[in-house]
Biopython code that builds the backbone (N, CA, C, O; Angstrom):
import numpy as np
from Bio.PDB.StructureBuilder import StructureBuilder

atoms = [
    (1, "MET", "N", (114.104, 94.236, 102.768)),
    (1, "MET", "CA", (115.198, 94.265, 102.119)),
    (1, "MET", "C", (116.134, 92.738, 102.765)),
    (1, "MET", "O", (117.140, 92.253, 102.248)),
    (2, "GLU", "N", (115.643, 92.402, 103.616)),
    (2, "GLU", "CA", (116.236, 91.079, 104.144)),
    (2, "GLU", "C", (115.977, 89.891, 102.860)),
    (2, "GLU", "O", (116.891, 89.250, 102.343)),
    (3, "TRP", "N", (114.964, 89.810, 102.607)),
    (3, "TRP", "CA", (114.683, 88.956, 101.978)),
    (3, "TRP", "C", (115.566, 88.941, 100.504)),
    (3, "TRP", "O", (115.917, 87.873, 100.004)),
    (4, "ILE", "N", (115.864, 90.212, 99.902)),
    (4, "ILE", "CA", (116.408, 90.483, 99.115)),
    (4, "ILE", "C", (118.091, 90.270, 99.053)),
    (4, "ILE", "O", (118.709, 90.476, 98.008)),
    (5, "GLU", "N", (118.739, 89.839, 100.282)),
    (5, "GLU", "CA", (119.731, 89.750, 100.629)),
    (5, "GLU", "C", (119.665, 88.275, 100.899)),
    (5, "GLU", "O", (120.722, 87.698, 100.642)),
    (6, "ARG", "N", (118.840, 87.631, 101.283)),
    (6, "ARG", "CA", (119.090, 85.803, 101.052)),
    (6, "ARG", "C", (118.441, 85.630, 99.833)),
    (6, "ARG", "O", (118.687, 84.488, 99.446)),
    (7, "LEU", "N", (117.702, 86.246, 99.014)),
    (7, "LEU", "CA", (117.897, 85.762, 97.370)),
    (7, "LEU", "C", (118.813, 86.089, 96.480)),
    (7, "LEU", "O", (118.727, 85.796, 95.287)),
    (8, "ASN", "N", (120.092, 86.944, 97.186)),
    (8, "ASN", "CA", (121.098, 87.279, 96.592)),
    (8, "ASN", "C", (122.054, 85.712, 97.249)),
    (8, "ASN", "O", (122.562, 85.010, 96.374)),
    (9, "GLN", "N", (122.176, 85.415, 98.244)),
    (9, "GLN", "CA", (122.799, 84.222, 98.601)),
    (9, "GLN", "C", (121.876, 83.195, 98.061)),
    (9, "GLN", "O", (121.759, 82.401, 98.995)),
    (10, "SER", "N", (121.422, 82.927, 97.437)),
    (10, "SER", "CA", (120.908, 81.633, 97.331)),
    (10, "SER", "C", (121.523, 82.187, 95.636)),
    (10, "SER", "O", (122.550, 81.630, 95.250)),
    (11, "LEU", "N", (120.980, 83.085, 94.846)),
    (11, "LEU", "CA", (121.748, 83.255, 93.512)),
    (11, "LEU", "C", (123.406, 82.961, 93.434)),
    (11, "LEU", "O", (123.974, 82.665, 92.383)),
    (12, "ASP", "N", (124.061, 83.094, 94.705)),
    (12, "ASP", "CA", (125.695, 82.708, 94.655)),
    (12, "ASP", "C", (125.878, 81.813, 94.798)),
    (12, "ASP", "O", (127.024, 81.392, 94.642)),
    (13, "TYR", "N", (124.716, 80.892, 95.231)),
    (13, "TYR", "CA", (124.775, 79.432, 95.596)),
    (13, "TYR", "C", (124.391, 78.521, 94.011)),
    (13, "TYR", "O", (124.849, 77.409, 93.748)),
    (14, "ILE", "N", (123.430, 79.346, 93.083)),
    (14, "ILE", "CA", (123.312, 78.796, 92.017)),
    (14, "ILE", "C", (124.639, 79.368, 91.029)),
    (14, "ILE", "O", (125.076, 78.628, 90.147)),
    (15, "GLU", "N", (125.098, 80.431, 91.208)),
    (15, "GLU", "CA", (126.110, 80.723, 90.561)),
    (15, "GLU", "C", (127.490, 79.386, 90.825)),
    (15, "GLU", "O", (128.068, 78.802, 89.909)),
    (16, "ALA", "N", (127.673, 79.235, 91.940)),
    (16, "ALA", "CA", (128.850, 78.326, 92.283)),
    (16, "ALA", "C", (128.457, 76.936, 91.841)),
    (16, "ALA", "O", (129.331, 76.077, 91.726)),
    (17, "ASN", "N", (126.935, 76.613, 91.537)),
    (17, "ASN", "CA", (126.715, 74.960, 91.036)),
    (17, "ASN", "C", (126.704, 75.078, 89.947)),
    (17, "ASN", "O", (126.733, 73.954, 89.445)),
    (18, "LEU", "N", (126.662, 76.281, 88.784)),
    (18, "LEU", "CA", (126.285, 76.330, 87.637)),
    (18, "LEU", "C", (126.820, 75.066, 86.521)),
    (18, "LEU", "O", (126.196, 74.880, 85.476)),
    (19, "TYR", "N", (127.796, 74.405, 86.810)),
    (19, "TYR", "CA", (128.492, 73.443, 86.032)),
    (19, "TYR", "C", (128.011, 72.277, 86.930)),
    (19, "TYR", "O", (127.980, 71.235, 86.275)),
    (20, "GLY", "N", (127.718, 72.153, 87.905)),
    (20, "GLY", "CA", (126.999, 70.814, 88.429)),
    (20, "GLY", "C", (125.858, 70.938, 88.510)),
    (20, "GLY", "O", (125.249, 71.694, 87.753)),
    (21, "LYS", "N", (125.302, 70.269, 89.395)),
    (21, "LYS", "CA", (123.689, 69.995, 90.062)),
    (21, "LYS", "C", (123.083, 70.933, 91.028)),
    (21, "LYS", "O", (123.478, 70.888, 92.193)),
    (22, "ILE", "N", (122.055, 71.885, 90.637)),
    (22, "ILE", "CA", (121.851, 72.904, 91.446)),
    (22, "ILE", "C", (120.148, 72.232, 92.391)),
    (22, "ILE", "O", (119.090, 71.991, 91.810)),
    (23, "SER", "N", (120.303, 72.142, 93.306)),
    (23, "SER", "CA", (119.142, 71.847, 94.104)),
    (23, "SER", "C", (118.515, 72.858, 94.346)),
    (23, "SER", "O", (119.051, 73.822, 94.893)),
    (24, "TYR", "N", (116.937, 72.838, 93.896)),
    (24, "TYR", "CA", (116.042, 74.063, 94.273)),
    (24, "TYR", "C", (115.602, 73.957, 95.631)),
    (24, "TYR", "O", (114.901, 74.840, 96.124)),
    (25, "GLU", "N", (116.084, 72.588, 96.499)),
    (25, "GLU", "CA", (115.715, 72.700, 97.702)),
    (25, "GLU", "C", (116.695, 73.650, 98.433)),
    (25, "GLU", "O", (116.326, 74.514, 99.229)),
    (26, "GLU", "N", (118.629, 73.285, 97.909)),
    (26, "GLU", "CA", (119.091, 74.268, 98.857)),
    (26, "GLU", "C", (118.973, 75.634, 98.340)),
    (26, "GLU", "O", (119.405, 76.489, 99.112)),
    (27, "ALA", "N", (118.509, 76.043, 97.256)),
    (27, "ALA", "CA", (118.534, 77.415, 97.184)),
    (27, "ALA", "C", (117.669, 77.998, 98.130)),
    (27, "ALA", "O", (117.964, 78.941, 98.864)),
    (28, "ALA", "N", (116.196, 77.191, 98.072)),
    (28, "ALA", "CA", (114.876, 78.018, 98.683)),
    (28, "ALA", "C", (115.277, 77.774, 100.598)),
    (28, "ALA", "O", (114.569, 78.171, 101.523)),
    (29, "LYS", "N", (116.285, 77.197, 100.686)),
    (29, "LYS", "CA", (116.992, 76.887, 102.274)),
    (29, "LYS", "C", (117.651, 77.840, 102.131)),
    (29, "LYS", "O", (117.182, 78.695, 102.882)),
    (30, "ILE", "N", (118.510, 78.238, 101.587)),
    (30, "ILE", "CA", (119.504, 79.403, 101.927)),
    (30, "ILE", "C", (118.949, 80.813, 101.973)),
    (30, "ILE", "O", (119.387, 81.850, 102.470)),
    (31, "ALA", "N", (117.561, 80.448, 101.124)),
    (31, "ALA", "CA", (116.546, 81.821, 101.383)),
    (31, "ALA", "C", (115.395, 82.035, 102.542)),
    (31, "ALA", "O", (114.626, 82.967, 102.781)),
    (32, "CYS", "N", (115.629, 80.728, 103.165)),
    (32, "CYS", "CA", (114.944, 80.814, 104.617)),
    (32, "CYS", "C", (113.469, 80.495, 104.094)),
    (32, "CYS", "O", (112.589, 80.899, 104.854)),
    (33, "CYS", "N", (113.060, 79.879, 103.000)),
    (33, "CYS", "CA", (111.732, 79.491, 102.431)),
    (33, "CYS", "C", (111.417, 78.908, 102.012)),
    (33, "CYS", "O", (112.419, 78.455, 101.459)),
    (34, "SER", "N", (110.106, 77.971, 101.488)),
    (34, "SER", "CA", (109.599, 76.623, 100.849)),
    (34, "SER", "C", (110.034, 76.687, 99.032)),
    (34, "SER", "O", (110.125, 77.575, 98.183)),
    (35, "VAL", "N", (110.192, 75.388, 99.075)),
    (35, "VAL", "CA", (110.507, 75.677, 97.341)),
    (35, "VAL", "C", (109.785, 76.349, 96.475)),
    (35, "VAL", "O", (110.184, 76.946, 95.474)),
    (36, "PHE", "N", (108.439, 76.215, 96.981)),
    (36, "PHE", "CA", (107.206, 76.837, 95.986)),
    (36, "PHE", "C", (107.191, 78.066, 96.280)),
    (36, "PHE", "O", (106.824, 78.943, 95.497)),
    (37, "HIS", "N", (107.752, 78.340, 97.921)),
    (37, "HIS", "CA", (107.308, 80.277, 97.825)),
    (37, "HIS", "C", (108.717, 80.488, 97.091)),
    (37, "HIS", "O", (108.593, 81.474, 96.365)),
    (38, "TYR", "N", (109.787, 80.044, 97.008)),
    (38, "TYR", "CA", (110.966, 80.339, 96.468)),
    (38, "TYR", "C", (110.938, 80.625, 95.027)),
    (38, "TYR", "O", (111.479, 81.532, 94.395)),
    (39, "GLN", "N", (110.172, 79.633, 94.639)),
    (39, "GLN", "CA", (110.100, 80.102, 92.846)),
    (39, "GLN", "C", (108.723, 81.436, 93.000)),
    (39, "GLN", "O", (109.138, 82.593, 93.071)),
    (40, "ARG", "N", (107.908, 81.321, 93.024)),
    (40, "ARG", "CA", (106.906, 82.337, 93.297)),
    (40, "ARG", "C", (107.819, 83.509, 93.268)),
    (40, "ARG", "O", (107.849, 84.249, 92.285)),
    (41, "MET", "N", (108.695, 83.738, 94.498)),
    (41, "MET", "CA", (109.357, 84.749, 94.692)),
    (41, "MET", "C", (110.209, 85.358, 93.648)),
    (41, "MET", "O", (110.371, 86.521, 93.278)),
    (42, "PHE", "N", (110.631, 84.390, 93.337)),
    (42, "PHE", "CA", (111.855, 84.070, 92.230)),
    (42, "PHE", "C", (111.447, 84.988, 90.932)),
    (42, "PHE", "O", (111.981, 86.043, 90.592)),
    (43, "SER", "N", (110.312, 84.275, 90.272)),
    (43, "SER", "CA", (109.822, 84.693, 89.326)),
    (43, "SER", "C", (109.043, 86.135, 89.218)),
    (43, "SER", "O", (108.810, 86.836, 88.233)),
    (44, "TYR", "N", (108.732, 86.310, 90.601)),
    (44, "TYR", "CA", (107.853, 87.724, 90.493)),
    (44, "TYR", "C", (109.106, 88.814, 90.779)),
    (44, "TYR", "O", (108.911, 89.985, 90.452)),
    (45, "ILE", "N", (110.485, 88.406, 91.432)),
    (45, "ILE", "CA", (111.161, 89.535, 91.367)),
    (45, "ILE", "C", (111.922, 89.593, 90.159)),
    (45, "ILE", "O", (111.929, 90.678, 89.578)),
    (46, "ALA", "N", (112.652, 88.515, 89.598)),
    (46, "ALA", "CA", (113.603, 88.544, 88.522)),
    (46, "ALA", "C", (112.590, 88.557, 86.886)),
    (46, "ALA", "O", (113.133, 88.599, 85.782)),
    (47, "GLU", "N", (111.412, 88.520, 87.054)),
    (47, "GLU", "CA", (110.403, 88.615, 86.072)),
    (47, "GLU", "C", (110.594, 87.331, 84.996)),
    (47, "GLU", "O", (110.304, 87.375, 83.800)),
    (48, "ILE", "N", (111.000, 86.493, 85.522)),
    (48, "ILE", "CA", (111.807, 85.108, 84.629)),
    (48, "ILE", "C", (111.712, 83.931, 85.718)),
    (48, "ILE", "O", (112.547, 84.016, 86.617)),
    (49, "PRO", "N", (110.774, 82.785, 85.781)),
    (49, "PRO", "CA", (110.593, 81.652, 86.084)),
    (49, "PRO", "C", (112.350, 81.151, 86.491)),
    (49, "PRO", "O", (113.181, 81.356, 85.606)),
    (50, "LEU", "N", (112.808, 80.539, 87.771)),
    (50, "LEU", "CA", (113.924, 79.618, 88.269)),
    (50, "LEU", "C", (114.296, 78.877, 87.358)),
    (50, "LEU", "O", (115.437, 79.071, 86.941)),
    (51, "SER", "N", (113.475, 77.780, 86.733)),
    (51, "SER", "CA", (114.157, 77.204, 85.980)),
    (51, "SER", "C", (114.604, 77.909, 84.519)),
    (51, "SER", "O", (115.639, 77.625, 83.915)),
    (52, "GLU", "N", (113.874, 78.621, 84.202)),
    (52, "GLU", "CA", (114.164, 79.158, 82.768)),
    (52, "GLU", "C", (115.315, 79.923, 83.265)),
    (52, "GLU", "O", (116.193, 79.951, 82.403)),
    (53, "TYR", "N", (115.580, 80.441, 84.143)),
    (53, "TYR", "CA", (116.845, 82.193, 84.593)),
    (53, "TYR", "C", (118.322, 80.313, 84.850)),
    (53, "TYR", "O", (119.444, 80.300, 84.343)),
    (54, "ILE", "N", (117.856, 79.380, 85.528)),
    (54, "ILE", "CA", (118.818, 78.419, 85.477)),
    (54, "ILE", "C", (119.484, 77.903, 84.180)),
    (54, "ILE", "O", (120.700, 77.748, 84.071)),
    (55, "ARG", "N", (118.455, 77.618, 83.074)),
    (55, "ARG", "CA", (118.453, 77.537, 81.735)),
    (55, "ARG", "C", (119.623, 78.404, 80.958)),
    (55, "ARG", "O", (120.653, 78.076, 80.370)),
    (56, "ARG", "N", (118.955, 79.711, 81.243)),
    (56, "ARG", "CA", (119.831, 80.745, 80.258)),
    (56, "ARG", "C", (121.404, 80.806, 80.662)),
    (56, "ARG", "O", (122.440, 80.668, 80.012)),
    (57, "ARG", "N", (121.193, 81.007, 81.675)),
    (57, "ARG", "CA", (122.573, 80.941, 82.823)),
    (57, "ARG", "C", (123.638, 79.708, 82.056)),
    (57, "ARG", "O", (124.615, 80.007, 81.370)),
    (58, "LYS", "N", (123.235, 78.438, 82.325)),
    (58, "LYS", "CA", (123.980, 77.594, 81.773)),
    (58, "LYS", "C", (124.061, 77.694, 80.283)),
    (58, "LYS", "O", (125.052, 77.236, 79.714)),
    (59, "MET", "N", (123.295, 78.141, 79.750)),
    (59, "MET", "CA", (123.463, 78.227, 78.001)),
    (59, "MET", "C", (124.691, 79.570, 78.098)),
    (59, "MET", "O", (125.811, 79.559, 77.588)),
    (60, "THR", "N", (123.995, 80.781, 78.999)),
    (60, "THR", "CA", (126.012, 81.619, 78.410)),
    (60, "THR", "C", (126.776, 81.202, 79.030)),
    (60, "THR", "O", (127.841, 81.640, 78.596)),
    (61, "ALA", "N", (127.004, 80.370, 80.117)),
    (61, "ALA", "CA", (127.882, 80.031, 80.620)),
    (61, "ALA", "C", (128.872, 79.064, 79.560)),
    (61, "ALA", "O", (130.099, 79.146, 79.516)),
    (62, "ALA", "N", (128.149, 78.273, 78.848)),
    (62, "ALA", "CA", (128.704, 77.014, 77.761)),
    (62, "ALA", "C", (129.268, 77.940, 76.578)),
    (62, "ALA", "O", (130.228, 77.596, 75.888)),
    (63, "ALA", "N", (128.418, 79.430, 76.376)),
    (63, "ALA", "CA", (128.802, 80.124, 75.093)),
    (63, "ALA", "C", (129.845, 80.754, 75.281)),
    (63, "ALA", "O", (130.656, 80.950, 74.376)),
    (64, "PHE", "N", (130.011, 81.217, 76.603)),
    (64, "PHE", "CA", (131.299, 82.101, 77.093)),
    (64, "PHE", "C", (132.264, 80.861, 76.674)),
    (64, "PHE", "O", (133.048, 81.002, 75.735)),
    (65, "ASP", "N", (132.188, 79.724, 77.350)),
    (65, "ASP", "CA", (133.319, 78.890, 77.364)),
    (65, "ASP", "C", (133.946, 78.486, 75.902)),
    (65, "ASP", "O", (135.148, 78.468, 75.636)),
    (66, "LEU", "N", (132.710, 78.117, 74.886)),
    (66, "LEU", "CA", (133.288, 78.104, 73.525)),
    (66, "LEU", "C", (133.541, 78.850, 72.938)),
    (66, "LEU", "O", (134.164, 78.511, 71.932)),
    (67, "GLN", "N", (133.244, 80.439, 73.129)),
    (67, "GLN", "CA", (134.357, 81.522, 72.607)),
    (67, "GLN", "C", (135.658, 81.352, 72.933)),
    (67, "GLN", "O", (136.561, 81.364, 72.095)),
    (68, "THR", "N", (135.894, 81.114, 74.673)),
    (68, "THR", "CA", (137.485, 81.199, 75.426)),
    (68, "THR", "C", (138.306, 80.033, 74.757)),
    (68, "THR", "O", (139.364, 80.288, 74.183)),
    (69, "TYR", "N", (137.864, 78.889, 74.826)),
    (69, "TYR", "CA", (138.257, 77.687, 74.477)),
    (69, "TYR", "C", (138.635, 77.589, 72.968)),
    (69, "TYR", "O", (139.658, 77.001, 72.620)),
    (70, "SER", "N", (137.914, 78.090, 72.215)),
    (70, "SER", "CA", (138.105, 78.069, 70.101)),
    (70, "SER", "C", (139.235, 78.792, 69.946)),
    (70, "SER", "O", (139.680, 78.783, 68.798)),
    (71, "LEU", "N", (139.957, 79.539, 70.909)),
    (71, "LEU", "CA", (140.816, 80.161, 69.978)),
    (71, "LEU", "C", (142.143, 79.698, 70.484)),
    (71, "LEU", "O", (143.177, 80.044, 69.912)),
]
sb = StructureBuilder()
sb.init_structure("model")
sb.init_model(0)
sb.init_chain("A")
sb.init_seg("    ")
for serial, (resi, resn, name, xyz) in enumerate(atoms, 1):
    if name == "N":
        sb.init_residue(resn, " ", resi, " ")
    sb.init_atom(name, np.array(xyz, "f"), 0.0, 1.0, " ", f" {name:<3s}", serial, name[0])
structure = sb.get_structure()
């Protein structure tokens, strides 16, 4: 259960830096594991690779911004 909490904290880091540079090393550090282990565990739990998750989140945020600022 502790690992899930640390993973959630790393997701908070990703969300906070969605419009900037996201460091896999920093996200793994927050989750208290290596980058390799973090990516493996993220993919296992989320059923999507970390890079794909970040790409989709950035695309979703951009689409939301376009809808919001187009009006």
